[in-house]
C-alpha positions in Angstrom: 146.2 93.7 87.5 142.6 92.7 88.2 141.6 89.2 87.1 143.7 89.7 84.0 142.4 93.2 83.2 144.6 96.3 83.8 142.3 98.8 85.5 144.2 100.5 88.4 145.5 103.3 86.2 142.1 104.2 84.8 141.0 107.5 86.3 137.2 106.8 86.3 134.7 104.0 85.5 133.0 103.6 82.2 130.5 106.3 81.3 127.0 106.0 82.8 123.8 105.5 80.9 122.3 108.3 83.0 123.4 111.6 84.4 123.1 112.0 88.2 123.1 115.8 87.9 120.1 115.9 85.5 118.2 113.4 87.6 118.8 115.5 90.7 117.2 118.4 88.9 114.1 116.2 88.5 114.3 115.4 92.2 114.1 119.1 92.9 111.0 119.4 90.6 109.4 116.6 92.5 110.0 118.3 95.9 108.6 121.6 94.5 105.5 119.8 93.3 105.1 118.0 96.7 105.3 121.4 98.5 102.6 122.8 96.2 100.3 119.8 96.8 100.9 120.1 100.6 100.0 123.8 100.3 96.8 123.0 98.5 95.9 120.5 101.1 96.4 123.0 103.9 94.3 125.5 101.9 91.4 123.3 100.9 91.6 120.3 103.3 89.0 117.8 102.1 86.8 120.6 100.6 85.7 121.0 97.0 88.9 122.6 95.9 91.0 119.6 96.8 92.3 117.5 93.9 91.4 113.8 93.7 94.2 111.5 94.9 94.7 110.1 91.5 95.3 113.5 90.0 97.8 114.3 92.8 99.7 111.1 92.0 99.8 112.0 88.3 101.2 115.4 89.1 103.9 113.9 91.3 104.8 111.3 88.6 104.8 114.0 86.0 107.2 116.1 88.0 109.7 113.3 87.8 109.0 111.9 84.3 108.8 115.1 82.3 112.1 116.7 83.5 114.0 113.4 83.2 112.8 112.6 79.7 113.1 116.2 78.5 116.7 116.5 79.7 117.7 113.0 78.5 116.5 113.9 75.0 117.8 117.5 74.9 121.1 117.1 76.8 122.1 113.4 76.5 120.5 112.8 73.1 119.4 109.4 74.3 117.1 108.9 71.3 120.1 108.8 69.0 122.0 106.1 70.9 122.8 103.0 69.0 121.2 100.9 71.8 117.8 102.2 70.8 117.9 100.2 67.6 116.5 103.2 65.8 117.8 105.2 62.9 116.5 108.7 62.8 118.6 109.7 59.8 117.1 107.2 57.4 113.7 108.0 55.9 110.8 106.2 57.7 109.8 102.8 56.2 106.2 102.6 57.4 104.7 99.2 56.7 101.1 98.9 57.7 101.1 95.1 57.6 104.1 95.0 60.0 102.5 97.5 62.3 99.3 95.5 62.5 101.2 92.3 63.1 103.1 94.0 66.0 99.8 95.3 67.5 98.5 91.7 67.4 101.6 90.6 69.3 101.1 93.4 71.9 97.4 92.3 72.2 98.5 88.7 72.8 100.9 89.8 75.5 98.4 92.0 77.3 95.8 89.2 76.9 98.0 86.7 78.8 98.6 89.3 81.5 94.8 90.0 81.8 94.1 86.3 82.0 96.6 86.0 84.9 95.0 88.9 86.8 91.6 87.2 86.4 92.8 83.7 87.4 95.1 84.5 90.4 93.2 85.2 93.6 96.0 87.6 94.6 94.6 90.1 92.2 91.0 89.9 93.5 89.7 91.9 96.4 90.1 95.6 97.3 93.9 95.8 97.6 94.5 96.4 93.9 91.4 98.7 93.5 93.6 101.8 92.9 95.4 100.0 90.0 92.1 98.9 88.4 90.7 102.4 88.8 93.7 103.8 87.0 93.2 101.2 84.2 89.5 102.2 83.8 90.5 105.8 83.6 93.3 105.6 81.1 92.7 102.5 79.0 91.5 104.4 76.0 94.3 107.0 75.9 96.8 104.1 76.4 95.3 102.2 73.4 95.5 105.2 71.2 99.0 106.0 72.3 100.2 102.4 71.8 99.0 102.4 68.2 100.7 105.7 67.5 103.9 104.7 69.2 104.2 101.4 67.4 103.5 103.0 64.1 106.2 105.7 64.5 108.9 103.6 66.1 108.5 100.7 63.6 109.3 102.9 60.7 112.7 103.9 62.3 113.8 100.5 63.6 117.0 99.1 62.2 115.7 95.5 62.8 111.9 95.9 62.9 111.0 92.2 63.2 111.2 92.3 67.0 109.4 90.1 69.5 106.1 91.9 69.0 106.2 91.1 65.3 107.2 87.5 66.0 104.2 87.1 68.4 101.9 88.7 65.9 103.1 86.1 63.3 102.2 83.4 65.8 98.7 84.8 66.1 98.6 84.7 62.2 99.6 81.0 62.4 103.2 81.4 61.3 105.0 80.2 64.5 108.1 79.5 62.5 108.8 83.2 62.4 109.2 83.4 66.2 112.6 83.0 67.8 112.3 81.3 71.2 115.0 83.4 72.9 113.4 86.7 71.8 109.9 85.6 72.8 111.1 84.3 76.2 112.9 87.5 77.0 109.8 89.5 75.9 107.5 87.7 78.3 110.0 87.9 81.1 110.2 91.6 80.6 106.4 92.0 80.6 106.2 89.8 83.7 108.3 92.3 85.5 105.9 95.1 84.5 102.8 93.0 85.2 104.0 92.1 88.7 105.5 95.4 89.9 103.3 98.1 88.3 100.2 97.2 90.2 102.2 97.1 93.5 103.7 100.5 92.7 100.4 102.1 91.9 98.8 100.8 95.1 101.7 101.8 97.3 101.8 105.3 95.6 98.2 105.9 96.8 99.1 105.3 100.4 102.4 107.1 100.2 101.1 110.1 98.5 98.3 110.4 101.1 100.9 110.4 103.9 103.3 112.9 102.2 100.6 115.4 101.2 98.6 115.3 104.4 101.3 114.7 107.0 100.8 117.3 109.8 104.1 118.9 110.9 102.5 121.4 113.2 103.6 119.5 116.3 107.0 118.6 115.1 109.6 119.8 117.7 113.2 119.0 118.7 111.8 117.2 121.7 110.1 114.6 119.5 110.8 112.6 116.4 107.8 113.7 114.4 110.0 115.4 111.8 112.0 112.2 111.5 108.8 110.3 110.7 108.0 112.8 107.9 111.5 112.7 106.5 111.5 108.9 106.6 108.2 108.8 104.6 109.5 111.5 102.3 112.7 109.6 101.4 110.9 106.4 100.7 108.2 108.3 98.8 110.9 109.8 96.5 112.2 106.3 95.9 108.7 105.0 95.2 108.0 107.8 92.7 111.2 107.2 90.7 110.6 103.5 90.8 107.0 103.8 89.5 108.2 106.1 86.6 110.8 103.5 85.8 108.4 100.6 85.5 106.0 102.7 83.4 108.4 104.5 81.0 110.1 101.6 79.3 110.4 102.8 75.7 112.9 102.2 73.0 112.6 105.8 71.7 114.2 107.2 74.9 116.5 104.2 75.3 114.8 103.1 78.5 113.6 99.8 77.0 114.6 96.4 78.5 117.7 95.0 76.9 117.2 91.7 78.8 115.3 90.3 81.8 116.7 88.0 84.4 117.0 84.6 82.7 117.3 82.4 85.8 114.6 81.1 88.2 117.1 81.6 91.0 117.3 85.3 90.2 113.6 85.6 90.2 113.1 83.7 93.5 115.5 85.8 95.5 114.1 89.0 94.1 110.5 88.3 94.6 111.2 87.1 98.1 111.6 90.7 99.0 108.2 91.9 97.8 104.6 91.2 98.5 102.8 88.9 98.8 105.8 86.6 99.1 107.7 88.5 101.7 104.8 88.7 104.1 104.3 84.9 103.9 108.0 84.2 104.5 108.4 86.9 107.1 105.5 85.7 109.2 106.7 82.1 109.2 110.4 82.2 109.0 112.3 85.5 109.3 110.2 87.6 111.6 113.1 89.6 113.1 111.2 92.6 114.4 110.5 92.7 118.1 107.8 95.4 117.8 110.4 97.4 119.8 112.2 99.9 117.6 115.0 102.4 118.4 112.5 105.0 119.6 111.4 102.8 122.5 114.9 101.6 123.1 116.2 105.2 123.4 113.1 106.5 124.9 114.9 107.5 128.2 118.0 108.7 126.4 118.8 112.4 125.9 117.0 113.8 122.8 120.3 114.6 121.2 121.2 110.8 121.3 117.9 109.9 119.8 118.3 112.4 117.0 121.9 111.2 116.4 120.5 107.6 115.9 117.6 108.9 113.8 120.0 111.0 111.7 122.1 107.9 110.9 119.0 106.1 109.7 118.0 109.0 107.5 121.5 109.3 106.1 121.5 105.6 105.1 118.0 105.6 103.5 118.9 108.9 101.7 121.8 107.1 100.0 119.3 104.2 99.3 116.9 106.6 97.7 119.5 108.4 95.7 120.5 105.0 94.3 117.0 105.0 92.7 117.2 108.6 91.6 120.4 107.7 89.8 118.3 105.5 87.4 116.2 108.5 86.2 113.3 106.7 84.5 115.2 103.4 84.0 114.6 101.7 87.3 113.1 98.2 87.4 114.0 95.0 89.2 115.2 91.9 87.3 116.1 93.8 84.1 119.1 95.3 82.3 118.2 98.8 80.9 121.7 100.3 80.7 124.7 100.4 83.1 124.9 103.0 85.9 128.3 104.1 87.0 127.7 107.5 88.6 125.9 108.9 91.6 126.1 106.4 94.5 127.1 103.7 92.0 130.4 105.6 91.7 131.3 104.3 95.1 129.9 100.8 95.3 128.0 98.4 93.0 125.1 98.0 95.3 124.6 101.2 97.3 120.8 100.6 97.8 121.2 97.1 99.2 124.1 98.1 101.5 122.4 101.1 103.0 118.9 99.7 103.2 120.1 96.6 105.0 122.2 98.6 107.5 119.2 100.9 108.2 117.1 97.9 109.2 119.6 97.1 112.0 119.3 100.7 113.3 115.5 100.9 113.0 114.5 97.5 114.5 117.5 97.1 116.9 117.1 93.3 117.0 120.3 93.0 119.0 118.7 94.8 122.0 117.7 92.1 124.6 114.3 93.6 125.2 112.8 90.2 126.1 116.0 88.4 126.9 119.4 87.7 125.3 118.2 84.6 123.6 115.5 86.4 121.7 118.0 89.1 120.8 120.3 86.5 119.3 117.5 84.9 117.5 116.2 88.1 116.0 119.7 89.1 114.9 120.1 85.8 113.2 116.8 86.2 111.4 117.7 89.7 110.2 121.0 88.3 109.0 119.0 85.8 106.9 117.1 88.7 105.3 120.4 90.4 104.7 121.7 87.2 103.0 118.8 87.3 100.5 120.0 90.7 99.4 123.5 89.3 99.0 122.2 86.6 96.7 120.1 89.3 94.8 123.3 91.2 94.3 125.1 88.2 93.0 122.3 87.2 90.6 122.1 90.8 89.3 125.9 90.8 88.7 125.7 87.6 86.8 122.9 88.9 84.6 124.5 92.3 83.9 127.9 90.7 83.3 126.6 89.7 79.8 127.3 93.4 79.0 131.0 94.1 78.7 130.5 97.6 80.0 129.3 96.2 83.3 132.3 93.9 83.5 134.6 96.8 83.0 132.8 98.8 85.6 132.8 96.0 88.2 136.5 95.3 87.7 137.2 99.0 88.1 135.2 98.9 91.3 137.5 96.1 92.6 140.3 98.7 92.8 138.5 102.0 93.3 135.2 101.3 95.1 134.7 102.7 98.6 134.2 99.1 99.9 137.1 97.5 98.0 138.7 96.6 101.3 135.9 94.0 101.9 137.0 92.2 98.7 140.5 91.9 100.1 139.2 90.6 103.4 136.5 88.3 101.9 137.4 87.2 98.4 133.9 86.0 97.8 132.9 89.7 97.7 135.4 90.5 95.0 134.0 90.6 91.5 135.3 88.1 89.0 134.8 88.6 85.2 133.0 85.7 83.4 135.2 83.4 81.3 133.6 84.8 78.1 134.8 88.4 78.8 137.7 89.6 76.6 139.5 92.6 78.1 140.1 95.5 75.7 143.7 95.7 74.4 145.8 98.3 76.1 148.3 100.4 74.2 151.7 101.2 75.8 151.6 104.0 78.3 153.3 107.3 77.1 156.8 107.9 78.5 156.9 109.7 81.8 160.1 111.7 81.0 161.0 113.9 78.0 163.0 112.2 75.3 166.7 113.0 75.2 168.3 114.8 72.2 168.3 118.3 70.8 164.7 118.0 69.6 161.5 116.9 71.3 158.9 114.7 69.8 155.2 115.4 70.2 153.6 113.6 73.1 151.8 110.4 72.0 148.0 110.4 72.1 146.1 108.9 75.0 145.9 105.1 74.8 142.6 103.7 73.7 142.1 102.0 77.1 142.1 105.4 78.8 139.3 106.7 76.7 135.9 106.6 78.2 133.8 103.8 76.6 130.2 104.4 76.0 127.8 102.6 78.3 125.5 102.0 75.4 
């Protein structure tokens, strides 16, 4: 019995919104594309045959997005899921007035975002130049695609008067047609995109440059140059899948935002971990790095020891990156876009947070008394503070996702079957508790374990409903 819900006898968690195997195929496509771009770089260098950096990034993003979307549609039939809110069986009900109204709502949304970029000094200067360059290059195709997308999807929607339509009605001076909850969730969802997409695009330029031009000619067993490349590669994979997730938020492939984080607390602990907020807080309060990593600490140790330590770091961040790969093109912070229960999420609810935080201890070794034991204690406490932020992030995400019964069922199942379930027994605060509003599904009696007595045998009963796999959508 787990918090009033029988779950121990269930053989597996609820079905996942994505398929880890299919996403791994996309990962393979990405690695092949990266190998091709590295080959071109070696062939042309900075000569006339070399592709522009923006084109290289598009090829890398496409090598992730195209396979994932194709396999999601062909294999998983995501476009036919009820969660899309679309009905492809019914004849399209195209309504020009409704489409125009939605486009007005989209225009109002983008106008608010553009105003924020213009007003906030954070978005001035050269840091965001790659993002603005991408906008200048693609704004016209994006506008044309938006008109076509809204026109097609609107005609198939079960409930077409969505937040875009409601905002369009506000523009047309009919504010009574807008529902506060829908509009608030709409703007929170777009705030996530407006904040993270520029960061992802900028970081992609730097990361792509390193991955494509990294020189492995001098990588040997006696040095850790191969480790440096693999470290960048693993985080580059994570960044590429993240970027695709933020960009490809579409109802037609069931990757749209169901809900965005509704609490200020959830936003604060999440944004603490990203620029520009993290650099401000890190410099003043939680600077745990000693500028003395494991390479310097183990500089005099045998090379096998250094590689063993480096290998542990690579293993941890690989799990972290696979946690992002598991999303396919659904990743984004502060949002609910479907429940994941496979890949690394089959073993723990927060594989990325657990492994990334552990890797920081191994990379920065704050516990090493490089400048004295007092500094080592202080640096360890500061990294512990950073770790605690991720604990709070995990808790706010659980509270948000717990509005979906599928997540509650998954989290309760993990209490008994997760790889870290022993921590919940030792520290009850880590054990998931269902919200009071959750109603457990009724469980039919289990079939008999022995054959019935008598001269004749009855047919075995069918599997109880509670043992059937619920849909994550």
